[in-house]
N, C-alpha and C positions, 0 to 999 in steps of 0.2 A: 329654552329651559321651561319645563312645566312649573306652573304655579303649584306650590305644595299646599297651602291654605288660602281660600278666597272667600271674603265676606263681602256682601252687597247690601247696603241700606239696612244694615243689621240694627235691631232696636229691641231694648229691654227696659221696660217701664215698671216703676214702683208707685203704686196707689195714684196711677195717672200721670206721674212725673217721670221725665226720661232719665233713666240711669245711664244709658247710652242711646244716642239717637242717630239713625241713618249713617252708620259707620261703614265705609268702604276701605277694604285693606287687601293686599296681597302679600304672601310670605313665600319666599323662594328657598329651595334646598340650600342649607349652609348659611342662610342669612339670619342676622341678629336685628330684631325690630324691638325698639324701646318705645313704650307708651309713657309719656310723662305728663304730669299736671299736678295741681295742689290737691289736698285731701278734698273729696267730694266732687272731684272733676268727671268721675264715671270711669276711670281707668281700670280699676279692679272689677267693677261690674262688666266691663268690656271682656277683660280677661277670662272671668268665669263663664261668660256666654260662649266665647270662642272655644273654651275647653270642655263645653257641654257639662259644666257643673251648675248651671241654672237654666231655666226654660227661656226660650226666645220668643218674643212676641210677634216679630215680623222681620223679613228680609231673607237672604239666602246665605248658606254657609256650605262650602264644599271643600273636599280634601283629596289629594291624590295619593293613593297608597303606593307601597314598594312595587306592586304589580301593575302599576299605572292605571288602577281602577279608579275612576272619579265617583266619590261618595256624596251623596246628599246627606249631610250630617244631620239635618233637621227631620228626616224621615227614618233614621236608623232605629232598629229595635234595640232593647236594652242589652241583650247578649252581645250584639255586634259592637256597641259602645264600649262595653267593658273590655272586650278582646282589643279594640282600637287603643283604649288607654293603658292596657298592659303590654302591648307590643310596639306601637308606633309613637306613642305619646308618653311624656313624663309631666309632673306638676310638682314644682318646688314651693312650698308654702313660706310665708314670711316667717312664721314661728316654727322652727324645725321640729318642735314637739307635736305639731299638728300633722307632720308628714313621717313620723316614725312611730313604730310600735315600741312603746316605752318599757314593756314587761319582757322583752326578749333581747338577746345580745346584739351587739353591733354586727357580727357575722350573720345572725339569722335575719336581721333587718334588710341586708343586702341580698341574702339568699332567697327570701320569701317571693319576691317578684318573679325569680326563675322557676320557683316551684309552682307558682300560679299558672305558668305556661307549660307545665310538664316535666320540668327538670326534677329527677329523684336521687341521683347518685351523691351520697353524702360527702365523699371525699372530693368530688369535682365541685360541688357547691361551696365547700369550704375553701378550696383552692381559689375558686373565682372571687369570693368575698375577700379573701386575703389580698388578692391581686388588686381589686378596686379599692381597699383600704389604702394601699400604696399609691394608687393613681390620684387619690384625692388628698395625699399628704397626711394620712393618719398612720399611726404605728400599728402594724399588722399584729404585733403581739398582744395587742388589746382587743382582739376579735371576740373574746368571750365576755367582755365587759358590758354592762347595760348602758344605754344611751346617757342616763343621768350622771354617769361618771365622767362624761366628757363636757368640756366648755361649750358655751353657745356657738362659737365659731366652728368647733369641732362637730358638733351636732349638725351644723348646716352642711358641712362637707359630707357627713355620713348620709344626710338626706339626698344629697346630689348623687352620691354613689348608688343609693337605692333606686333613684330614678333612671340612672344611665346604664345600669347593668344589663338590661334587656336589650340594649342598642337602639333606643328610640330614634326617630328622625326629627322630631319636633318636641321642645320642652317648653312649657309655660312656667314663668317665674314671677312670683308676687313679692315685690320688695325683698329680694334675697339677701340684701346687705343691711337691711333696717335693723336698728337696735344694737349693732355690733360696734365695738371700739374701732377707732380709725385704723389702727395698724392691722387689726383682724380683717376689716373691710378690705384693706389693700391687699392682703394675701389671698382672700377670696375671689376678689375681682381678677386677679392675675390668674387664678386657677381656672375661672369661668372662661376667660379669654382663650387660654390654652386649650381647654377641652372642647369648646365650640369649633375652634379652628381645626384641631387635630382630628376630631370626629366628624368633621363636616356636618355639624349639628345645627339645625335651624332653632331659634329660640325666640319667643315673644315675652318680653320682660317688662313689667310694670315698675316704675320707680318715680319717686318725687325728687331724685337727686340728679341734677343735671350732670354732675361729674361722673356718675355711674354710666350714664347714657353716653357721654362723650367717649369714655373708655372701651365700652363694649359694643356699642350699636353701629351697624351699618346704615340703618335708616331710622328716622325718629318721627313719631306721632305726637302731636301736642293737643291735649284735651282740655275743654273748658265747659263747664254746665252740660256735660253728657255729649258734646260735639266735638269733632276733630276740627280745629281751627287752623292747623298748619301741619304740613308733612313734607319730608323730603330727605336727602342725604343728611347725615348727622352734622357734618361740618358746615354744610351749606346752611342748615336751619340755625345752628348755634352762632355761626359767625356773621350771618346776614339775616336775621330773623325779620319776618315781614308783618306778622299780625301784631297789634299792640300788646296782647296778652303774652305772646311769646317773647316780645321785646322786654316786658316787665319781668318775666320768669328768668330769662337769661341775665339780665342786668343785676338781679338780685344776688347772683352768685358768680357770675363771670362778667365783670365790667366791660362794656363795649363802648 
């Protein structure tokens, strides 16, 4: 199986300090990779670098398209980057309001990404938006309501629908369950697990919550001070952590 996204010695520095330093990773089609660590560990910096949302200082980053074309992401021009982000990638923000158009309806939020790649038939756009509202467990009768009319958990599900409607192969998620009530988190996690499996969707998810990683991830990377200190299969890392930092991180929430 071809690697979908591959990074080698990826480095992003801030004022001479390493936000993330010499990171190597592979993401395969249909695989969920979680990046965990405390606040300031560099995990969000790494996520933004992988998603081309910030400039990368050094290293290599490649992506294999649907047509099996290997792209050097660090040399792509801006139009090609935009096309990639609209067709093959998605990005789910921690705060749903950052990933939604707040002045247009729920249906328009879902339909806009399709319009950006050429869809124009209003009836089909509305039908697709309605279908996706159902897929993310939102009441399709609320299709004409603004995002502000929805709860925080509902807004996050709406943002997920907006990202998945174009059929991406890879989605980046930045703390997708942070700030939500425990019961709302549980429903959202169950939804994410179902969607990634059913759609054979690859995902790179940043979280500080070991429980989220345990539930969603096939593989786990642990970051500290901008570097990856441990990685491996999720159960392997969490049940038998090798690095002292990982041991401390796991013991704080999952007694060993």
